[in-house]
C-alpha positions as CSV (number, residue, x, y, z in Angstrom):
1,M,107.4,-47.3,186.4
2,T,104.5,-45.5,188.1
3,A,104.0,-41.8,187.8
4,A,104.8,-41.4,191.5
5,N,108.1,-43.2,191.2
6,A,109.2,-41.6,187.9
7,P,110.5,-38.3,189.4
8,V,112.5,-40.2,192.1
9,R,114.1,-42.5,189.5
10,L,115.0,-39.5,187.3
11,R,116.8,-37.6,190.1
12,P,120.2,-39.2,189.6
13,F,120.1,-38.5,185.8
14,L,119.0,-34.9,186.4
15,A,121.7,-34.4,189.0
16,A,124.4,-35.9,186.8
17,F,123.5,-33.8,183.8
18,A,123.0,-30.5,185.8
19,W,126.6,-29.5,185.3
20,P,127.1,-30.2,181.5
21,I,123.7,-28.9,180.6
22,G,124.1,-25.8,182.8
23,L,127.5,-25.0,181.4
24,L,126.4,-25.3,177.8
25,L,123.4,-23.2,178.5
26,L,125.5,-20.6,180.2
27,V,127.8,-20.3,177.2
28,L,124.9,-20.1,174.8
29,L,122.9,-17.6,176.9
30,A,126.0,-15.5,177.5
31,V,126.8,-15.2,173.8
32,L,123.2,-14.4,172.9
33,D,122.9,-11.8,175.7
34,F,126.2,-10.2,174.7
35,R,124.9,-9.7,171.1
36,M,121.4,-8.5,172.0
37,G,120.3,-5.0,173.1
38,S,122.0,-2.8,170.5
39,K,121.4,-2.3,166.8
40,L,124.9,-1.0,166.4
41,V,126.3,-4.5,167.2
42,N,126.2,-7.5,164.8
43,W,127.7,-11.0,165.0
44,S,131.0,-10.0,163.2
45,D,131.6,-7.4,166.0
46,V,131.0,-10.2,168.6
47,L,133.5,-12.5,166.9
48,T,136.2,-9.8,166.6
49,F,135.6,-8.5,170.1
50,P,138.7,-10.2,171.6
51,T,141.0,-8.4,169.2
52,R,139.6,-5.0,170.4
53,P,139.2,-3.3,167.0
54,T,138.7,0.5,167.0
55,S,135.0,0.9,166.3
56,L,131.8,2.2,167.8
57,A,130.5,-1.3,168.2
58,Q,133.6,-2.2,170.2
59,T,133.0,0.7,172.5
60,V,129.4,-0.4,173.0
61,L,130.5,-4.0,173.8
62,E,133.2,-2.9,176.2
63,T,131.3,-0.3,178.1
64,I,127.7,-1.5,178.0
65,R,127.2,-5.0,176.9
66,A,130.1,-6.8,178.6
67,P,129.5,-5.1,182.0
68,R,125.8,-6.0,181.7
69,L,126.6,-9.6,180.9
70,V,129.0,-9.9,183.8
71,A,126.6,-8.2,186.1
72,A,123.8,-10.6,185.2
73,I,126.0,-13.6,185.9
74,F,127.2,-12.2,189.2
75,V,123.7,-11.2,190.3
76,G,122.0,-14.5,189.4
77,A,124.8,-16.5,191.0
78,A,124.8,-14.3,194.2
79,L,121.0,-14.5,194.7
80,A,120.9,-18.3,194.2
81,I,123.8,-18.9,196.5
82,A,122.3,-16.5,199.1
83,G,119.0,-18.4,198.9
84,S,120.8,-21.7,199.3
85,V,122.7,-20.7,202.4
86,F,119.6,-19.0,204.0
87,Q,117.5,-22.1,203.5
88,S,120.3,-24.2,205.0
89,V,121.0,-22.2,208.1
90,L,117.4,-21.5,208.8
91,R,116.2,-25.0,207.8
92,N,113.4,-23.3,205.9
93,P,112.6,-23.9,202.2
94,L,111.0,-20.5,201.9
95,A,114.0,-18.5,203.2
96,A,115.3,-16.3,200.4
97,P,116.8,-12.8,200.1
98,D,113.4,-11.3,199.1
99,I,111.4,-13.3,201.6
100,L,113.7,-12.4,204.4
101,S,113.5,-8.7,203.6
102,V,117.2,-8.6,202.8
103,T,116.6,-7.1,199.3
104,S,114.0,-4.6,200.6
105,G,116.4,-3.5,203.4
106,A,119.3,-3.1,201.0
107,Q,117.0,-1.1,198.7
108,L,115.9,1.2,201.5
109,F,119.4,1.9,202.7
110,L,120.7,2.6,199.2
111,V,117.8,5.1,198.7
112,I,118.7,6.7,202.0
113,S,122.4,7.0,201.2
114,T,121.6,8.3,197.7
115,L,119.0,10.9,198.5
116,L,119.4,11.9,202.2
117,L,123.0,11.5,203.3
118,P,125.2,14.6,202.7
119,V,128.3,12.4,202.2
120,A,128.0,9.5,199.7
121,I,129.0,6.1,201.0
122,P,129.9,3.1,198.9
123,S,126.7,1.5,197.7
124,I,128.0,-2.0,198.6
125,I,128.3,-0.9,202.3
126,A,124.8,0.7,202.2
127,T,123.2,-2.4,200.7
128,T,125.0,-4.8,203.1
129,M,123.9,-2.8,206.1
130,G,120.3,-2.6,204.9
131,G,120.2,-6.2,204.1
132,A,121.5,-7.1,207.5
133,V,118.8,-4.9,209.2
134,G,116.1,-6.5,207.0
135,A,117.2,-10.0,207.8
136,V,117.5,-9.4,211.6
137,A,114.1,-7.7,211.7
138,C,112.4,-10.5,209.7
139,I,113.9,-13.4,211.7
140,A,113.2,-11.7,215.0
141,L,109.7,-10.8,214.0
142,A,109.0,-14.4,212.8
143,G,110.1,-15.8,216.1
144,G,113.8,-16.8,215.6
145,F,115.9,-19.1,213.5
146,R,113.4,-21.9,213.5
147,A,110.3,-20.0,212.5
148,P,107.8,-22.0,210.3
149,P,107.7,-21.1,206.6
150,G,104.4,-19.4,206.7
151,R,105.3,-17.2,209.6
152,L,108.6,-16.3,208.1
153,A,107.0,-15.3,204.8
154,L,104.4,-13.1,206.6
155,A,107.1,-11.4,208.7
156,G,109.0,-10.7,205.5
157,V,105.9,-9.2,203.9
158,A,105.3,-6.9,206.9
159,I,109.0,-5.7,207.0
160,S,109.0,-5.3,203.2
161,L,105.8,-3.2,203.2
162,C,107.3,-1.0,205.9
163,F,110.6,-0.5,204.1
164,A,108.8,0.1,200.8
165,G,106.7,2.8,202.5
166,I,109.7,4.6,203.9
167,A,111.5,4.3,200.5
168,S,108.4,5.7,198.7
169,A,108.2,8.6,201.1
170,I,111.9,9.5,200.5
171,V,111.5,9.1,196.7
172,L,108.4,11.3,196.6
173,L,110.3,14.1,198.4
174,A,113.0,13.9,195.7
175,D,110.8,14.1,192.6
176,D,113.6,15.1,190.3
177,R,115.2,11.7,190.7
178,A,112.1,9.6,191.3
179,S,111.8,8.1,187.8
180,G,115.3,6.7,187.8
181,L,114.9,5.2,191.3
182,L,111.6,3.7,190.4
183,L,113.0,2.0,187.4
184,W,116.0,0.7,189.4
185,S,113.6,-0.6,192.1
186,A,112.1,-2.9,189.5
187,G,115.4,-4.6,189.0
188,I,117.4,-3.4,186.0
189,L,120.7,-4.7,184.7
190,D,121.8,-1.7,182.7
191,Q,125.4,-0.8,183.4
192,T,127.4,2.3,182.3
193,G,130.9,1.0,182.6
194,W,132.6,-1.4,185.1
195,S,132.5,0.7,188.3
196,K,129.6,-1.2,190.0
197,V,130.9,-4.6,188.8
198,L,134.4,-3.9,190.2
199,M,132.8,-2.8,193.5
200,A,130.4,-5.7,193.9
201,G,132.3,-8.5,192.1
202,P,135.1,-9.0,194.7
203,A,132.5,-9.2,197.5
204,I,130.5,-11.8,195.7
205,I,133.6,-13.9,194.9
206,A,134.9,-13.7,198.5
207,S,131.6,-14.7,200.0
208,C,131.3,-17.7,197.7
209,I,134.8,-18.9,198.7
210,A,134.0,-18.4,202.3
211,L,130.8,-20.5,202.0
212,L,132.6,-23.3,200.1
213,L,135.1,-23.4,203.0
214,I,132.3,-24.1,205.5
215,A,130.3,-26.4,203.1
216,R,130.7,-29.4,205.4
217,Q,129.4,-27.5,208.4
218,L,126.4,-26.4,206.4
219,D,125.7,-30.1,205.5
220,L,125.7,-30.9,209.2
221,L,123.2,-28.2,210.0
222,G,120.7,-30.3,208.0
223,L,120.9,-33.1,210.5
224,G,119.1,-31.0,213.2
225,E,120.2,-28.6,215.8
226,Q,121.1,-31.1,218.5
227,T,122.9,-33.5,216.2
228,S,124.9,-30.8,214.5
229,A,125.9,-29.4,217.8
230,S,127.1,-32.8,219.0
231,L,129.3,-32.9,215.9
232,G,130.9,-29.6,216.7
233,V,128.9,-27.2,214.7
234,T,128.3,-24.0,216.6
235,R,126.2,-20.9,216.0
236,T,129.3,-19.4,214.4
237,T,128.5,-21.4,211.3
238,T,124.9,-20.1,211.2
239,L,126.1,-16.5,211.7
240,A,128.8,-16.9,209.1
241,G,126.3,-18.2,206.6
242,L,123.8,-15.4,207.3
243,I,126.5,-12.7,206.9
244,A,127.8,-14.2,203.7
245,G,124.2,-14.4,202.3
246,V,123.5,-10.8,203.3
247,I,126.7,-9.6,201.5
248,L,125.8,-11.6,198.4
249,A,122.2,-10.2,198.4
250,G,123.5,-6.7,199.1
251,A,126.0,-6.9,196.2
252,A,123.2,-8.1,193.9
253,V,121.1,-5.1,194.8
254,T,124.1,-2.8,194.2
255,L,124.4,-4.2,190.7
256,A,120.8,-4.5,189.6
257,G,118.4,-3.4,192.2
258,P,116.0,-5.8,194.0
259,I,115.3,-9.0,192.1
260,G,113.3,-11.7,193.7
261,F,112.4,-15.4,193.3
262,I,115.8,-16.6,192.0
263,G,117.1,-17.2,195.5
264,L,113.9,-19.1,196.3
265,A,113.5,-21.3,193.2
266,V,117.0,-22.4,192.2
267,P,118.1,-24.0,195.6
268,N,114.7,-25.8,196.0
269,A,114.9,-27.1,192.4
270,L,118.4,-28.5,193.1
271,R,117.3,-30.2,196.3
272,A,114.3,-31.6,194.4
273,I,116.7,-33.5,192.0
274,G,118.8,-34.7,194.9
275,V,121.6,-32.2,195.1
276,T,121.9,-31.6,198.8
277,R,125.6,-31.6,199.6
278,H,126.8,-28.0,199.7
279,H,130.1,-28.5,198.0
280,R,127.9,-29.4,194.9
281,Q,124.8,-27.4,195.6
282,L,126.5,-24.0,196.0
283,P,128.4,-24.0,192.6
284,L,125.4,-25.5,190.9
285,A,123.2,-22.8,192.4
286,A,125.6,-20.2,191.1
287,L,125.5,-21.7,187.6
288,W,121.7,-22.1,187.4
289,G,121.1,-18.7,189.1
290,A,123.2,-17.1,186.4
291,N,121.3,-19.0,183.7
292,A,117.9,-18.0,185.2
293,L,118.8,-14.3,185.2
294,L,120.4,-14.4,181.8
295,T,117.2,-16.0,180.4
296,A,115.1,-13.2,182.1
297,D,117.4,-10.6,180.7
298,M,117.1,-12.0,177.2
299,I,113.3,-12.0,177.5
300,T,113.2,-8.4,178.6
301,Q,115.5,-7.3,175.8
302,L,113.3,-9.1,173.2
303,L,110.3,-7.3,174.6
304,A,112.1,-4.0,174.7
305,G,112.0,-1.7,171.7
306,N,111.3,1.8,170.5
307,G,113.0,3.2,173.6
308,I,111.1,1.0,176.0
309,V,113.1,-0.4,178.9
310,V,111.8,-3.5,180.6
311,P,113.5,-4.3,183.9
312,S,114.8,-7.8,184.2
313,G,113.3,-8.0,187.7
314,V,109.8,-7.8,186.2
315,A,110.4,-10.9,184.1
316,V,111.9,-12.7,187.0
317,A,108.9,-11.8,189.2
318,C,106.4,-12.9,186.5
319,F,108.1,-16.3,186.0
320,G,109.1,-16.7,189.6
321,A,105.6,-16.6,191.0
322,P,104.6,-19.9,189.2
323,A,107.8,-21.4,190.5
324,M,106.8,-20.5,194.1
325,L,103.3,-21.9,193.5
326,L,104.8,-25.2,192.4
327,L,107.1,-25.2,195.4
328,L,104.1,-24.8,197.7
329,N,102.8,-28.2,196.6
330,T,105.8,-29.9,198.2
331,T,106.5,-27.5,201.1
332,K,105.2,-28.2,204.6
333,A,103.8,-24.9,205.7
334,G,101.5,-25.9,208.5
335,G,98.2,-27.7,208.6
336,E,94.8,-26.4,209.2
337,S,94.6,-23.8,211.9
338,R,92.0,-21.8,213.6
339,M,92.0,-18.4,215.4
340,A,91.6,-18.8,219.1
341,A,89.1,-16.5,220.8
342,P,90.7,-13.5,222.4
343,S,90.6,-13.1,226.1
344,T,87.4,-11.6,227.5
345,A,89.1,-10.3,230.7
346,N,89.5,-6.7,229.4
347,R,86.7,-6.6,226.9
348,L,84.4,-3.6,227.1
349,S,80.6,-4.0,227.1
350,L,78.9,-3.2,223.9
351,P,77.4,0.2,225.0
352,M,80.8,1.2,226.4
353,L,82.7,0.1,223.3
354,S,80.2,2.0,221.1
355,S,80.7,5.1,223.2
356,V,84.5,4.9,223.0
357,I,84.4,4.4,219.2
358,V,82.0,7.3,218.7
359,A,84.1,9.6,220.9
360,V,87.4,8.7,219.2
361,G,85.7,9.0,215.8
362,L,84.4,12.5,216.5
363,L,87.8,13.7,217.8
364,V,89.4,12.4,214.6
365,I,86.8,14.0,212.4
366,I,87.2,17.3,214.2
367,A,91.0,17.1,213.9
368,A,90.8,16.2,210.2
369,L,88.6,19.1,209.4
370,T,90.6,21.7,211.4
371,I,94.2,20.6,210.8
372,G,96.1,20.6,207.5
373,D,98.5,23.2,206.2
374,G,97.9,25.1,209.4
375,V,95.1,25.0,211.9
376,S,91.6,26.5,211.2
377,S,91.3,28.4,214.4
378,S,88.1,30.3,213.4
379,F,84.7,29.2,212.0
380,G,85.3,31.2,208.8
381,A,88.7,29.5,208.2
382,L,87.0,26.1,208.9
383,V,84.3,26.8,206.3
384,A,86.8,28.0,203.8
385,N,88.8,24.8,204.0
386,L,85.8,22.5,204.2
387,D,85.5,21.8,200.5
388,L,89.1,20.6,200.5
389,R,89.2,18.6,203.7
390,A,85.7,17.2,204.0
391,P,85.8,15.0,200.8
392,R,89.2,13.7,201.7
393,L,87.9,12.8,205.2
394,F,84.9,11.0,203.8
395,I,87.1,9.1,201.3
396,A,89.5,8.1,204.0
397,L,86.7,6.9,206.4
398,G,85.0,4.9,203.6
399,C,88.2,3.3,202.3
400,G,89.3,2.4,205.8
401,A,86.0,0.7,206.5
402,L,86.1,-1.2,203.2
403,L,89.7,-2.4,203.7
404,A,88.8,-3.5,207.2
405,T,85.8,-5.6,206.1
406,S,88.0,-7.1,203.4
407,G,90.5,-8.1,206.0
408,V,87.8,-9.6,208.2
409,A,86.6,-11.9,205.4
410,L,90.1,-12.9,204.4
411,Q,91.2,-13.7,207.9
412,A,88.1,-15.9,208.3
413,V,88.9,-17.7,205.1
414,T,92.5,-18.3,205.9
415,R,91.9,-18.7,209.7
416,N,94.9,-16.5,210.1
417,P,94.8,-13.2,212.0
418,L,97.9,-12.0,210.1
419,C,96.3,-12.0,206.7
420,G,95.0,-9.0,204.6
421,P,94.2,-7.9,201.1
422,E,97.8,-7.0,200.5
423,T,99.2,-10.4,201.5
424,L,96.9,-12.3,199.1
425,G,97.5,-10.0,196.1
426,L,94.0,-8.4,196.0
427,S,95.2,-4.9,196.6
428,Q,98.0,-5.3,194.1
429,G,95.7,-6.7,191.4
430,A,93.2,-3.9,191.9
431,A,96.1,-1.3,191.8
432,L,97.4,-2.8,188.6
433,F,94.1,-2.7,186.8
434,S,93.5,0.8,188.1
435,L,96.7,1.9,186.4
436,I,95.4,0.3,183.2
437,A,92.2,2.2,183.6
438,L,94.0,5.5,184.1
439,L,96.0,4.9,180.9
440,S,92.8,4.1,179.1
441,G,91.5,7.5,180.0
442,L,89.0,6.4,182.6
443,V,88.4,8.9,185.5
444,P,88.7,7.7,189.1
445,G,85.3,7.7,190.8
446,T,83.4,6.7,187.7
447,S,81.5,3.4,187.6
448,M,83.6,2.0,184.7
449,F,86.8,2.8,186.6
450,Q,85.5,1.0,189.7
451,L,84.5,-2.1,187.6
452,V,87.9,-2.3,186.0
453,T,89.5,-2.1,189.4
454,V,87.2,-4.8,190.7
455,A,88.3,-7.0,187.8
456,G,91.9,-6.6,189.0
457,A,91.0,-7.9,192.5
458,L,88.9,-10.7,191.0
459,S,91.9,-11.7,188.8
460,A,93.9,-12.3,191.9
461,V,91.1,-14.4,193.3
462,V,90.9,-16.5,190.1
463,L,94.7,-17.0,190.2
464,L,94.5,-18.1,193.9
465,M,91.7,-20.6,193.0
466,V,93.4,-22.0,189.9
467,L,97.0,-22.0,190.9
468,G,97.0,-21.8,194.7
469,P,96.6,-24.8,197.1
470,R,92.9,-25.2,197.7
471,R,92.9,-27.1,200.9
472,S,95.6,-25.3,202.8
473,P,94.7,-21.8,204.2
474,Q,98.4,-21.3,205.1
475,K,99.7,-22.2,201.7
476,L,97.0,-20.0,200.2
477,I,98.7,-17.0,201.9
478,L,102.0,-17.9,200.5
479,A,100.5,-18.3,197.0
480,G,99.0,-14.8,197.5
481,I,102.5,-13.4,198.3
482,A,103.8,-14.7,195.0
483,I,100.8,-13.3,193.0
484,A,101.2,-10.0,194.8
485,A,104.8,-9.8,193.8
486,S,104.0,-10.4,190.1
487,F,101.2,-7.8,190.1
488,G,103.5,-5.3,191.8
489,A,106.3,-5.8,189.3
490,I,103.9,-5.4,186.3
491,G,102.5,-2.2,187.9
492,T,106.0,-0.8,188.2
493,I,106.8,-1.3,184.6
494,I,103.5,0.2,183.5
495,V,104.3,3.3,185.4
496,V,107.8,3.6,184.0
497,E,107.0,2.7,180.3
498,A,103.7,4.6,180.1
499,R,105.6,7.8,180.8
500,L,103.3,8.6,183.6
501,Q,104.2,11.4,186.0
502,T,106.3,9.3,188.3
503,A,105.6,11.1,191.5
504,Q,101.8,11.1,190.9
505,A,101.8,7.4,189.9
506,L,103.9,6.5,193.0
507,S,101.5,8.5,195.1
508,W,98.6,6.6,193.7
509,L,100.2,3.2,194.2
510,S,101.0,4.2,197.8
511,G,97.4,5.3,198.5
512,S,96.5,9.0,198.7
513,T,93.4,11.1,199.1
514,H,95.0,14.1,197.3
515,G,92.6,15.8,194.9
516,R,89.5,13.8,195.9
517,G,86.2,15.6,195.8
518,Y,82.6,15.0,196.8
519,D,81.9,13.2,193.5
520,D,84.4,10.5,194.6
521,A,82.8,10.2,198.0
522,W,79.3,9.8,196.5
523,A,80.5,7.2,194.0
524,M,81.9,5.1,196.8
525,L,78.9,5.5,199.2
526,P,76.5,2.9,197.6
527,W,79.2,0.3,197.5
528,L,80.0,0.9,201.2
529,I,76.4,0.5,202.2
530,V,75.9,-2.7,200.1
531,L,79.1,-4.4,201.1
532,A,78.6,-3.6,204.8
533,S,75.1,-5.1,204.6
534,I,76.3,-8.2,202.9
535,G,79.1,-8.6,205.4
536,L,76.7,-8.4,208.4
537,F,74.2,-10.8,206.6
538,S,77.1,-13.3,206.1
539,S,78.5,-13.1,209.6
540,R,77.3,-16.7,210.5
541,Q,79.1,-18.2,207.5
542,L,82.3,-16.3,208.5
543,D,81.9,-17.6,212.1
544,A,81.7,-21.2,210.7
545,L,84.8,-20.8,208.5
546,V,86.9,-19.8,211.4
547,L,86.1,-23.0,213.1
548,G,87.7,-25.1,210.4
549,D,86.3,-27.1,207.5
550,E,85.3,-30.1,209.5
551,K,83.2,-28.3,212.1
552,A,81.8,-25.9,209.5
553,R,80.5,-28.8,207.4
554,A,79.0,-30.3,210.6
555,L,77.1,-27.0,211.0
556,G,75.7,-27.4,207.5
557,V,78.0,-24.9,205.7
558,E,79.4,-25.8,202.3
559,T,82.9,-24.7,203.0
560,D,84.2,-24.5,199.5
561,R,81.3,-22.4,198.3
562,A,81.5,-20.2,201.4
563,R,85.2,-19.7,201.0
564,I,84.9,-18.6,197.4
565,L,82.1,-16.2,198.2
566,A,84.1,-14.7,201.0
567,L,87.1,-14.2,198.7
568,L,84.8,-12.6,196.1
569,Y,83.4,-10.3,198.8
570,A,86.9,-9.4,200.0
571,A,87.9,-8.7,196.4
572,F,85.0,-6.3,195.9
573,A,85.6,-4.5,199.2
574,S,89.3,-4.0,198.6
575,A,88.9,-3.0,195.0
576,I,86.4,-0.3,195.7
577,A,88.8,1.1,198.3
578,V,91.7,1.0,195.8
579,S,89.6,2.6,193.1
580,A,89.0,5.6,195.4
581,I,92.4,6.0,197.1
582,G,95.0,3.6,195.6
583,A,96.7,0.7,197.3
584,V,97.0,1.0,201.1
585,G,98.6,-1.6,203.4
586,F,98.1,-2.7,207.0
587,V,94.6,-1.3,207.6
588,G,93.1,-4.6,206.4
589,L,95.5,-6.4,208.7
590,L,95.3,-4.4,211.9
591,A,91.6,-3.4,212.1
592,P,90.1,-6.9,212.1
593,H,92.5,-8.0,214.8
594,A,91.8,-5.0,217.0
595,A,88.1,-5.7,216.5
596,R,88.4,-9.2,217.8
597,L,90.2,-8.0,220.8
598,L,87.6,-5.4,221.5
599,A,84.4,-7.1,220.5
600,G,85.2,-10.9,220.5
601,P,85.2,-13.5,217.8
602,R,81.6,-13.3,216.6
603,H,81.5,-11.5,213.3
604,A,78.1,-9.9,213.9
605,R,79.9,-7.8,216.6
606,N,83.4,-7.5,215.4
607,L,82.7,-6.6,211.8
608,P,81.1,-3.2,212.6
609,V,83.9,-2.6,215.1
610,A,86.5,-3.5,212.5
611,M,85.0,-1.1,209.9
612,A,84.9,1.7,212.4
613,T,88.5,1.0,213.5
614,G,89.7,0.9,209.9
615,A,87.9,4.1,209.1
616,I,89.6,5.8,212.1
617,L,93.0,4.4,211.2
618,M,92.7,5.6,207.7
619,A,91.5,9.1,208.7
620,V,94.4,9.4,211.1
621,A,96.9,8.3,208.5
622,D,95.6,10.8,206.0
623,L,95.7,13.6,208.6
624,V,99.3,12.8,209.5
625,G,100.3,12.5,205.9
626,R,99.0,15.9,204.9
627,S,100.0,17.8,208.0
628,I,103.3,16.4,209.2
629,I,105.4,18.1,206.5
630,A,102.9,20.6,205.2
631,P,102.6,22.1,202.6
632,L,104.1,18.9,201.2
633,E,102.2,15.6,201.6
634,L,102.9,12.0,202.3
635,P,100.4,9.5,200.9
636,A,98.2,7.9,203.5
637,G,99.4,4.5,202.4
638,V,103.0,5.4,203.2
639,V,101.9,6.5,206.7
640,T,100.0,3.3,207.3
641,A,103.0,1.2,206.1
642,V,105.4,3.0,208.4
643,L,103.2,3.2,211.5
644,G,101.4,-0.1,210.9
645,A,104.6,-2.2,210.9
646,P,105.3,-1.8,214.7
647,F,101.7,-2.9,215.5
648,F,102.0,-5.8,213.2
649,M,105.1,-6.9,215.0
650,L,103.1,-7.0,218.2
651,L,100.5,-9.2,216.5
652,M,103.3,-11.5,215.2
653,R,104.5,-12.0,218.8
654,P,101.3,-12.7,220.8
655,P,101.4,-13.4,224.5
656,A,101.9,-17.0,225.5
657,S,98.3,-17.1,226.8
658,R,97.0,-16.3,223.3
659,K,97.9,-19.3,221.2
660,T,96.9,-18.3,217.8
661,S,98.4,-20.4,215.1
662,V,100.2,-18.5,212.4
663,S,102.6,-21.1,211.2
């Protein structure tokens, strides 16, 4: 038996034993999970639980442990079944509740209903509505039901960033409840009674029964659109599957908050061992989804202690990212692509373009210095506010330029105009290490703080190089999404468990210039000058990478070495920006694309334009954030996430004449 044939020959055995092993594991995990988590409960209490003795331990088991156990089983099963049906109806192995923005939409709507609406509505209704909005937005943005895996994942990232920005803004305006919502947003299974289980449980059970009734039609969908249509399968089956999946995911968010990767990994693992028929796949997905979440819940409870609460969603994200990386080795996500040159029809000449950028930049600078909590209508008022507004303006301009140059390098490496430091995990890695630096007592703006933040971005690059597919730029993006999710989950738990001021930490993670001074600006300036010079000096190598590996090697460029150096350059640029302002999304995505439209594909021209565009975008976002609801402030990163998403949608749906591959 060869190594290549061994997995294929083992499939029947793995499929045959999936039920008995899964059931035994479920019973074992359920008993262990039921016992864990409370020092007031011992094994004798577990054994006598069915007789309902009058004791404190019995009360704990009935009101806390049993609801948590049932919730974990329901949530794991619901997410796995939702992922299975999404992947079937969309014929996409990367379709899952978190990838499709279903969980982020459900989270946003639940935050809105909890903090903004004057009349409370049932959480299951809010999460279902939000999940439906997220799914529709993601599928529409990706290009429809048959969107390629990479395009679907990027669309999901864009929608999720936008929803997360809106949710962060709402939470920041409700500081008294921010800590609890932040903990819930990491995915936590804690239950206080049976109310949520009794609300979400019937919806999960009804959706599962409905999917089992259409299992045969779901099988036929796998034969292709034309074949399934000829056999009588209509779009009603697709819509029914999507609705059931949204309800399942919404119910899961109601019970435990947003938890990712289970809906992605479990169905793909079952198909890998040959379980493809839905009358078997759906029940097995429920079984192994429950086992997966019970395992994560046990791990988090083992790690918890001394009052520390570790959300189960964090453990799932940390272990789910490697599962996604393994999945990428077998997923067809598109071959090598290259960015087509933008049309030159409406391109401005270099002198005209420079004049427009300078004029717009001056207007933004004047507005940023005169507008804030009121308008400085006199010279004396302007001078009085200068020490507060000028450093923030300088920081915003510099960080916008750095994020833009990072995006330029990353889009050249991946040959994808829809890539940025946030989609490859560089911003999340830098933000995570910056939190660690803050906890260690380092002061933002110092050299040591900057170096620690750089180490975070470099760790993302190392993970991409070690764990990510090396020869596929498209799969590299998907690997970055998985790494970003893990970094983000760990960052959330650090904020919660370190007892940081939640609103301040959330503001930092969202990206804010609040409290920045001239020292911060001077600390960033040398990095900005050095990195801008290196970028211009390396413009020819970036031009070659865009052409593809084969043509680049023909031009004498060592593509592997050039790709690694470009990733390192992008890591330094994004990390210095994060060290000064926190994590900011969309600037590194939008500015490079705008520069290509304005200045063309040559990096010697579009890199300076991208940096100027990024600086202007960041300054405008900061201006809007500190003036729109003055004297309160919204972090600039929240503004870029909310305003950047519509522009990103335009990029995801380019005109037919511009055939840029993003699959």
